[in-house]
C-alpha positions as a Markdown table, in Angstrom:
| # | Residue | x | y | z |
|---|---|---|---|---|
| 1 | Met | -20.3 | 28.5 | 1.2 |
| 2 | Leu | -20.4 | 28.2 | 5.0 |
| 3 | Thr | -17.8 | 26.1 | 6.8 |
| 4 | Leu | -17.8 | 25.4 | 10.5 |
| 5 | His | -14.5 | 24.4 | 12.2 |
| 6 | Thr | -14.8 | 22.6 | 15.5 |
| 7 | Cys | -11.3 | 23.0 | 16.9 |
| 8 | Ser | -11.8 | 22.8 | 20.6 |
| 9 | Leu | -12.9 | 20.1 | 23.0 |
| 10 | His | -15.8 | 22.1 | 24.4 |
| 11 | Asp | -19.2 | 20.7 | 25.0 |
| 12 | Thr | -21.1 | 20.1 | 21.7 |
| 13 | Thr | -24.4 | 21.1 | 23.2 |
| 14 | Pro | -25.9 | 24.0 | 21.2 |
| 15 | Asp | -26.1 | 27.3 | 22.9 |
| 16 | Val | -29.3 | 29.3 | 23.2 |
| 17 | Arg | -29.2 | 30.5 | 19.6 |
| 18 | Gly | -28.5 | 27.0 | 18.2 |
| 19 | Met | -24.8 | 27.3 | 17.5 |
| 20 | Pro | -22.8 | 24.2 | 18.7 |
| 21 | Ala | -20.6 | 25.2 | 21.6 |
| 22 | Asn | -17.5 | 23.5 | 20.1 |
| 23 | Val | -17.6 | 25.6 | 16.9 |
| 24 | Val | -14.7 | 28.0 | 17.2 |
| 25 | Trp | -14.2 | 29.2 | 13.6 |
| 26 | Val | -17.0 | 30.0 | 11.1 |
| 27 | Asp | -15.7 | 30.6 | 7.6 |
| 28 | Leu | -18.2 | 32.3 | 5.3 |
| 29 | His | -17.0 | 32.1 | 1.7 |
| 30 | Asn | -19.3 | 33.8 | -0.9 |
| 31 | Pro | -22.2 | 33.4 | 1.5 |
| 32 | Ser | -25.8 | 33.6 | 0.3 |
| 33 | Arg | -28.2 | 36.0 | 2.0 |
| 34 | Glu | -29.9 | 33.1 | 3.7 |
| 35 | Glu | -26.6 | 31.9 | 5.2 |
| 36 | Glu | -25.8 | 35.5 | 6.4 |
| 37 | Leu | -29.2 | 35.7 | 8.1 |
| 38 | Arg | -28.8 | 32.3 | 9.6 |
| 39 | Met | -25.4 | 33.2 | 11.1 |
| 40 | Glu | -26.6 | 36.5 | 12.3 |
| 41 | Gly | -29.4 | 34.8 | 14.2 |
| 42 | Gln | -27.0 | 32.2 | 15.7 |
| 43 | Leu | -24.3 | 34.7 | 16.6 |
| 44 | Gly | -26.5 | 37.6 | 17.7 |
| 45 | Val | -24.6 | 40.2 | 15.6 |
| 46 | Leu | -25.1 | 41.9 | 12.3 |
| 47 | Leu | -22.5 | 40.8 | 9.8 |
| 48 | Pro | -21.1 | 43.3 | 7.3 |
| 49 | Thr | -22.3 | 42.9 | 3.7 |
| 50 | Arg | -20.1 | 42.7 | 0.6 |
| 51 | Glu | -20.7 | 46.4 | 0.0 |
| 52 | Asp | -19.8 | 47.2 | 3.6 |
| 53 | Met | -16.5 | 45.3 | 3.3 |
| 54 | Ala | -15.6 | 47.4 | 0.2 |
| 55 | Glu | -15.8 | 50.7 | 2.1 |
| 56 | Ile | -12.4 | 52.3 | 2.6 |
| 57 | Glu | -13.2 | 54.4 | 5.7 |
| 58 | Leu | -11.6 | 53.1 | 8.9 |
| 59 | Ser | -14.9 | 53.4 | 10.7 |
| 60 | Ser | -16.4 | 50.9 | 8.3 |
| 61 | Arg | -13.5 | 48.5 | 8.4 |
| 62 | Leu | -12.5 | 48.6 | 12.1 |
| 63 | Tyr | -15.2 | 48.9 | 14.7 |
| 64 | Ile | -16.8 | 47.4 | 17.8 |
| 65 | Glu | -20.5 | 46.7 | 18.0 |
| 66 | Asp | -22.5 | 44.7 | 20.5 |
| 67 | Gly | -19.4 | 43.5 | 22.2 |
| 68 | Ala | -18.0 | 42.0 | 18.9 |
| 69 | Ala | -14.9 | 43.3 | 17.1 |
| 70 | Phe | -15.2 | 43.7 | 13.3 |
| 71 | Met | -11.9 | 44.0 | 11.4 |
| 72 | Thr | -11.5 | 44.1 | 7.6 |
| 73 | Ala | -8.3 | 44.1 | 5.7 |
| 74 | Gln | -7.2 | 43.8 | 2.1 |
| 75 | Phe | -5.2 | 40.7 | 1.1 |
| 76 | Ala | -3.1 | 40.0 | -2.0 |
| 77 | Tyr | -3.3 | 36.6 | -3.5 |
| 78 | His | -2.8 | 34.9 | -6.9 |
| 79 | Gly | -6.0 | 33.0 | -7.1 |
| 80 | Gly | -4.8 | 31.0 | -10.1 |
| 81 | Gln | -3.9 | 34.1 | -12.0 |
| 82 | Lys | -0.4 | 35.2 | -13.2 |
| 83 | Gln | -0.8 | 38.7 | -11.7 |
| 84 | Leu | -1.7 | 39.2 | -8.0 |
| 85 | Gln | -5.3 | 40.0 | -7.1 |
| 86 | Ser | -6.6 | 41.6 | -3.9 |
| 87 | Gly | -9.8 | 41.7 | -2.0 |
| 88 | Pro | -11.2 | 42.3 | 1.5 |
| 89 | Val | -11.5 | 39.7 | 4.3 |
| 90 | Thr | -13.5 | 40.5 | 7.4 |
| 91 | Phe | -12.6 | 39.0 | 10.8 |
| 92 | Val | -15.3 | 39.0 | 13.5 |
| 93 | Leu | -14.4 | 38.2 | 17.1 |
| 94 | Thr | -17.6 | 37.5 | 19.0 |
| 95 | Gln | -18.3 | 35.3 | 22.1 |
| 96 | Gly | -15.0 | 33.6 | 21.9 |
| 97 | Arg | -15.5 | 32.6 | 18.3 |
| 98 | Leu | -13.9 | 33.8 | 15.0 |
| 99 | Val | -16.0 | 34.5 | 12.0 |
| 100 | Thr | -14.3 | 35.2 | 8.6 |
| 101 | Ile | -16.3 | 36.7 | 5.7 |
| 102 | Arg | -14.7 | 36.7 | 2.3 |
| 103 | Tyr | -15.6 | 36.8 | -1.4 |
| 104 | Ile | -12.1 | 35.8 | -2.5 |
| 105 | Asp | -10.2 | 32.5 | -2.2 |
| 106 | Pro | -6.6 | 32.9 | -1.1 |
| 107 | Ala | -4.7 | 29.7 | -0.6 |
| 108 | Thr | -4.0 | 30.8 | 3.0 |
| 109 | Phe | -7.4 | 29.7 | 4.1 |
| 110 | Lys | -7.0 | 26.2 | 2.7 |
| 111 | Ala | -3.5 | 26.0 | 4.2 |
| 112 | Phe | -4.8 | 27.0 | 7.6 |
| 113 | Gly | -7.7 | 24.5 | 7.4 |
| 114 | Asp | -5.2 | 21.7 | 6.7 |
| 115 | Lys | -3.0 | 23.0 | 9.5 |
| 116 | Ile | -5.6 | 22.9 | 12.2 |
| 117 | Gly | -6.6 | 19.4 | 11.0 |
| 118 | Lys | -3.2 | 18.3 | 12.1 |
| 119 | Gln | -2.8 | 20.7 | 15.0 |
| 120 | Pro | -6.2 | 21.4 | 16.7 |
| 121 | Ser | -4.4 | 23.6 | 19.3 |
| 122 | Gln | -4.1 | 26.2 | 16.5 |
| 123 | Cys | -7.7 | 27.2 | 17.0 |
| 124 | Glu | -8.6 | 26.3 | 20.6 |
| 125 | Asp | -10.7 | 29.5 | 20.8 |
| 126 | Gly | -11.6 | 32.5 | 18.7 |
| 127 | Pro | -8.7 | 34.9 | 19.6 |
| 128 | Thr | -6.1 | 32.1 | 19.2 |
| 129 | Thr | -7.5 | 31.2 | 15.8 |
| 130 | Phe | -7.5 | 34.9 | 14.8 |
| 131 | Leu | -3.8 | 35.3 | 15.8 |
| 132 | Asn | -2.7 | 32.1 | 14.0 |
| 133 | Leu | -4.6 | 32.9 | 10.8 |
| 134 | Leu | -3.3 | 36.4 | 10.8 |
| 135 | Asp | 0.2 | 35.2 | 11.3 |
| 136 | Leu | -0.2 | 32.9 | 8.3 |
| 137 | Phe | -1.3 | 35.8 | 6.2 |
| 138 | Ile | 1.8 | 37.7 | 7.2 |
| 139 | Gln | 4.0 | 34.7 | 6.3 |
| 140 | Arg | 2.2 | 34.6 | 2.9 |
| 141 | Ala | 2.9 | 38.3 | 2.4 |
| 142 | Ala | 6.6 | 37.6 | 3.1 |
| 143 | Asp | 6.6 | 34.8 | 0.5 |
| 144 | Leu | 5.1 | 37.1 | -2.1 |
| 145 | Ile | 7.8 | 39.7 | -1.4 |
| 146 | Glu | 10.5 | 37.1 | -1.7 |
| 147 | Thr | 9.1 | 36.1 | -5.1 |
| 148 | Ser | 8.9 | 39.7 | -6.1 |
| 149 | Gly | 12.6 | 40.2 | -5.1 |
| 150 | Ala | 13.6 | 37.2 | -7.2 |
| 151 | Thr | 11.8 | 38.6 | -10.2 |
| 152 | Met | 13.6 | 41.9 | -9.7 |
| 153 | Glu | 17.0 | 40.1 | -9.7 |
| 154 | Ser | 16.0 | 38.3 | -13.0 |
| 155 | Leu | 14.9 | 41.6 | -14.6 |
| 156 | Ser | 18.1 | 43.3 | -13.5 |
| 157 | Gln | 20.1 | 40.7 | -15.3 |
| 158 | Ser | 18.0 | 41.1 | -18.4 |
| 159 | Val | 18.6 | 44.9 | -18.4 |
| 160 | Phe | 22.3 | 45.0 | -17.6 |
| 161 | Val | 23.6 | 42.5 | -20.1 |
| 162 | Lys | 25.4 | 43.0 | -23.4 |
| 163 | Arg | 23.6 | 40.4 | -25.4 |
| 164 | Arg | 19.9 | 40.2 | -24.5 |
| 165 | Lys | 17.8 | 37.3 | -25.4 |
| 166 | Thr | 14.6 | 39.4 | -25.0 |
| 167 | Gly | 14.0 | 43.0 | -26.0 |
| 168 | Leu | 13.7 | 45.8 | -23.6 |
| 169 | Glu | 10.1 | 46.3 | -24.5 |
| 170 | Ser | 9.4 | 42.9 | -22.9 |
| 171 | Val | 11.4 | 44.0 | -19.8 |
| 172 | Leu | 9.3 | 47.2 | -19.5 |
| 173 | Ile | 6.1 | 45.1 | -19.6 |
| 174 | Gln | 7.4 | 42.8 | -16.9 |
| 175 | Leu | 8.5 | 45.8 | -14.8 |
| 176 | Gly | 4.9 | 47.2 | -15.1 |
| 177 | Ala | 3.5 | 43.9 | -13.9 |
| 178 | Ala | 6.0 | 43.8 | -11.0 |
| 179 | Gln | 5.0 | 47.3 | -9.9 |
| 180 | Asn | 1.3 | 46.3 | -9.9 |
| 181 | Asp | 2.1 | 43.3 | -7.8 |
| 182 | Asn | 4.2 | 45.2 | -5.4 |
| 183 | Ala | 1.5 | 47.9 | -5.0 |
| 184 | Arg | -1.1 | 45.3 | -4.1 |
| 185 | Ile | 1.3 | 43.8 | -1.5 |
| 186 | Arg | 2.0 | 47.2 | 0.0 |
| 187 | Asp | -1.8 | 48.0 | 0.1 |
| 188 | Ser | -2.3 | 44.6 | 1.8 |
| 189 | Leu | 0.4 | 45.3 | 4.4 |
| 190 | Ala | -0.9 | 48.8 | 5.1 |
| 191 | Ser | -4.4 | 47.5 | 5.9 |
| 192 | Leu | -2.9 | 44.7 | 7.9 |
| 193 | Lys | -0.9 | 47.2 | 10.0 |
| 194 | Arg | -4.1 | 49.2 | 10.7 |
| 195 | Leu | -5.9 | 46.0 | 11.7 |
| 196 | Val | -3.1 | 44.9 | 14.1 |
| 197 | Val | -3.0 | 48.3 | 15.8 |
| 198 | Phe | -6.8 | 48.2 | 16.2 |
| 199 | Ala | -6.8 | 44.6 | 17.6 |
| 200 | Ser | -4.0 | 45.5 | 20.0 |
| 201 | Asp | -6.4 | 48.0 | 21.7 |
| 202 | Leu | -9.2 | 45.5 | 22.3 |
| 203 | Glu | -10.3 | 45.2 | 25.9 |
| 204 | Val | -11.2 | 42.3 | 28.1 |
| 205 | Gly | -14.6 | 40.9 | 27.2 |
| 206 | Thr | -14.6 | 42.3 | 23.7 |
| 207 | Gly | -15.1 | 39.4 | 21.2 |
| 208 | Gly | -14.7 | 36.9 | 24.1 |
| 209 | Leu | -11.2 | 38.0 | 25.2 |
| 210 | Arg | -10.5 | 36.7 | 28.7 |
| 211 | Ala | -8.5 | 38.5 | 31.3 |
| 212 | Gly | -5.8 | 35.8 | 31.4 |
| 213 | Gln | -5.1 | 36.0 | 27.6 |
| 214 | Ile | -5.2 | 39.7 | 26.9 |
| 215 | Gln | -1.5 | 40.3 | 27.7 |
| 216 | Pro | -0.1 | 37.5 | 25.5 |
| 217 | Phe | -2.7 | 38.5 | 22.9 |
| 218 | Arg | -1.3 | 42.0 | 22.8 |
| 219 | Glu | 2.3 | 40.9 | 22.9 |
| 220 | Arg | 1.9 | 38.6 | 19.9 |
| 221 | Leu | 0.2 | 41.4 | 18.0 |
| 222 | Ala | 3.1 | 43.7 | 18.8 |
| 223 | Thr | 5.4 | 41.1 | 17.3 |
| 224 | Met | 3.2 | 41.0 | 14.2 |
| 225 | Ala | 3.3 | 44.8 | 13.9 |
| 226 | Gln | 7.1 | 44.7 | 13.9 |
| 227 | Asp | 7.0 | 42.0 | 11.2 |
| 228 | Val | 4.6 | 44.0 | 9.1 |
| 229 | Ala | 6.7 | 47.1 | 9.4 |
| 230 | Ser | 9.7 | 45.2 | 8.3 |
| 231 | Leu | 7.9 | 43.8 | 5.3 |
| 232 | Val | 6.7 | 47.3 | 4.3 |
| 233 | Glu | 10.3 | 48.4 | 4.2 |
| 234 | His | 11.1 | 45.5 | 1.9 |
| 235 | Thr | 8.3 | 46.5 | -0.5 |
| 236 | Ala | 9.6 | 50.1 | -0.5 |
| 237 | Ser | 13.0 | 48.8 | -1.4 |
| 238 | Ile | 11.5 | 46.7 | -4.2 |
| 239 | Ser | 9.5 | 49.8 | -5.4 |
| 240 | Asn | 12.7 | 51.8 | -5.6 |
| 241 | Asn | 14.5 | 49.0 | -7.5 |
| 242 | Ile | 11.6 | 48.9 | -10.0 |
| 243 | Ala | 11.9 | 52.6 | -10.5 |
| 244 | Phe | 15.7 | 52.4 | -11.0 |
| 245 | Leu | 15.3 | 49.5 | -13.5 |
| 246 | Leu | 12.6 | 51.4 | -15.4 |
| 247 | Glu | 14.8 | 54.4 | -15.7 |
| 248 | Ala | 17.8 | 52.3 | -16.7 |
| 249 | Ala | 15.7 | 50.4 | -19.4 |
| 250 | Leu | 14.4 | 53.6 | -20.8 |
| 251 | Gly | 17.9 | 55.1 | -20.8 |
| 252 | Leu | 19.3 | 52.0 | -22.6 |
| 253 | Ile | 16.5 | 52.2 | -25.2 |
| 254 | Asn | 17.5 | 55.9 | -25.9 |
| 255 | Val | 21.1 | 54.8 | -26.2 |
| 256 | Glu | 20.2 | 52.1 | -28.7 |
| 257 | Gln | 18.1 | 54.5 | -30.7 |
| 258 | Ser | 20.9 | 57.1 | -30.7 |
| 259 | Thr | 23.4 | 54.4 | -31.8 |
| 260 | Ile | 21.1 | 53.4 | -34.7 |
| 261 | Ile | 20.6 | 57.1 | -35.7 |
| 262 | Lys | 24.4 | 57.6 | -35.5 |
| 263 | Leu | 25.1 | 54.7 | -37.7 |
| 264 | Ile | 22.6 | 55.8 | -40.3 |
| 265 | Ser | 24.1 | 59.4 | -40.2 |
| 266 | Ile | 27.7 | 58.0 | -40.6 |
| 267 | Thr | 26.6 | 55.8 | -43.5 |
| 268 | Ser | 24.9 | 58.8 | -45.2 |
| 269 | Val | 28.0 | 60.9 | -44.8 |
| 270 | Ile | 30.2 | 58.2 | -46.2 |
| 271 | Phe | 28.0 | 57.8 | -49.3 |
| 272 | Leu | 27.6 | 61.6 | -49.9 |
| 273 | Pro | 30.9 | 62.0 | -51.8 |
| 274 | Leu | 30.4 | 58.7 | -53.6 |
| 275 | Thr | 27.0 | 59.9 | -54.7 |
| 276 | Leu | 28.5 | 63.2 | -55.9 |
| 277 | Ile | 31.0 | 61.4 | -58.0 |
| 278 | Ala | 28.4 | 59.0 | -59.4 |
| 279 | Ser | 26.1 | 61.9 | -60.2 |
| 280 | Ile | 28.8 | 63.8 | -62.0 |
| 281 | Tyr | 29.7 | 60.9 | -64.3 |
| 282 | Gly | 26.0 | 60.3 | -64.8 |
| 283 | Met | 25.6 | 63.6 | -66.5 |
| 284 | Asn | 24.7 | 63.6 | -70.2 |
| 285 | Phe | 27.7 | 65.7 | -71.5 |
| 286 | Asp | 29.6 | 64.7 | -74.7 |
| 287 | Tyr | 33.0 | 65.8 | -73.4 |
| 288 | Met | 34.0 | 64.7 | -69.8 |
| 289 | Pro | 37.5 | 64.0 | -68.5 |
| 290 | Phe | 38.5 | 60.3 | -68.6 |
| 291 | Leu | 35.0 | 59.4 | -69.9 |
| 292 | His | 36.5 | 57.3 | -72.7 |
| 293 | Thr | 39.6 | 56.2 | -71.0 |
| 294 | Pro | 39.7 | 52.4 | -70.2 |
| 295 | Glu | 41.5 | 52.9 | -66.9 |
| 296 | Ala | 39.0 | 55.6 | -65.7 |
| 297 | Phe | 36.5 | 53.1 | -64.3 |
| 298 | Trp | 39.0 | 51.5 | -62.0 |
| 299 | Gly | 40.4 | 54.9 | -61.1 |
| 300 | Val | 37.0 | 56.2 | -60.0 |
| 301 | Cys | 36.4 | 53.0 | -58.0 |
| 302 | Gly | 39.7 | 53.3 | -56.3 |
| 303 | Leu | 38.9 | 57.0 | -55.5 |
| 304 | Met | 35.6 | 56.0 | -54.0 |
| 305 | Gly | 37.2 | 53.3 | -51.9 |
| 306 | Gly | 39.9 | 55.7 | -50.8 |
| 307 | Ile | 37.3 | 58.2 | -49.7 |
| 308 | Ile | 35.5 | 55.5 | -47.6 |
| 309 | Val | 38.8 | 54.5 | -45.9 |
| 310 | Val | 39.8 | 58.1 | -45.1 |
| 311 | Leu | 36.3 | 58.9 | -43.7 |
| 312 | Leu | 36.3 | 55.7 | -41.5 |
| 313 | Ile | 39.7 | 56.5 | -40.2 |
| 314 | Trp | 38.6 | 60.1 | -39.4 |
| 315 | Phe | 35.5 | 58.9 | -37.7 |
| 316 | Lys | 37.5 | 56.5 | -35.6 |
| 317 | Ile | 40.0 | 59.2 | -34.6 |
| 318 | Arg | 37.1 | 61.4 | -33.5 |
| 319 | Arg | 35.6 | 58.4 | -31.7 |
| 320 | Trp | 32.3 | 58.7 | -33.5 |
| 321 | Ile | 32.4 | 55.0 | -34.2 |
């Protein structure tokens, strides 16, 4: 799907390639090959394909060609799923316009489209649109980290509580899911950091950057770089917290298993002498002490009860129970 955003008040007369002059942002979402060829003809640049966007080499993700800047980064998003997804988005700055190419559908794009509908100044030209859209992605990453932090707080309470409503196996599954989400956020922030550093080195004329806007452009990117670095530290803290909770949960599982084994062992020890007495009186001998004495049954029961009491007191003194 191809979406043209006319955010500025430029002349609407088409340029030499047929692109309206007031089109500032071109959003290519799951473009067909025909749409790609059409935009390449109107923009005068070769757009990266889906396979090109999936490349992990920096030379394939961040480069300048024919005066246009091509920047690709990974972005984490929910996309209607419970777990975070991630995928690449390519930003192309060319002739004062911004072109975005994506095969994912983060809610950030819709939010930014709604925002520029109310505030057209958000995309008065390509570089400004690029900065504002990038800033919204960083804000979205911060929101995802806050959600992840709240999840960790909830899981921490589930681990360190005497009476749990859910088993620790469920907690381990949730910790695994949280680690997966946090890893996607960190990967997104790492690629964003590389993109911001690359964009900070763009020269006047590249992508339509004018001499008067290059300094504020770089200053704003420097602020974004600081924000991204701060968010990376938060994700590292969350990752450490996940590792700590995982070790604590596994430790508590071992403690619970040891407690169960200990109770089984104590029960077995208590019943060993009782089993011995019952076995002796279960022998098929004609002559056994107290075998035909009426009070013998109650005496043996009392002896068994006394053995149980003595063993329990002994275990309590030894702090085994």
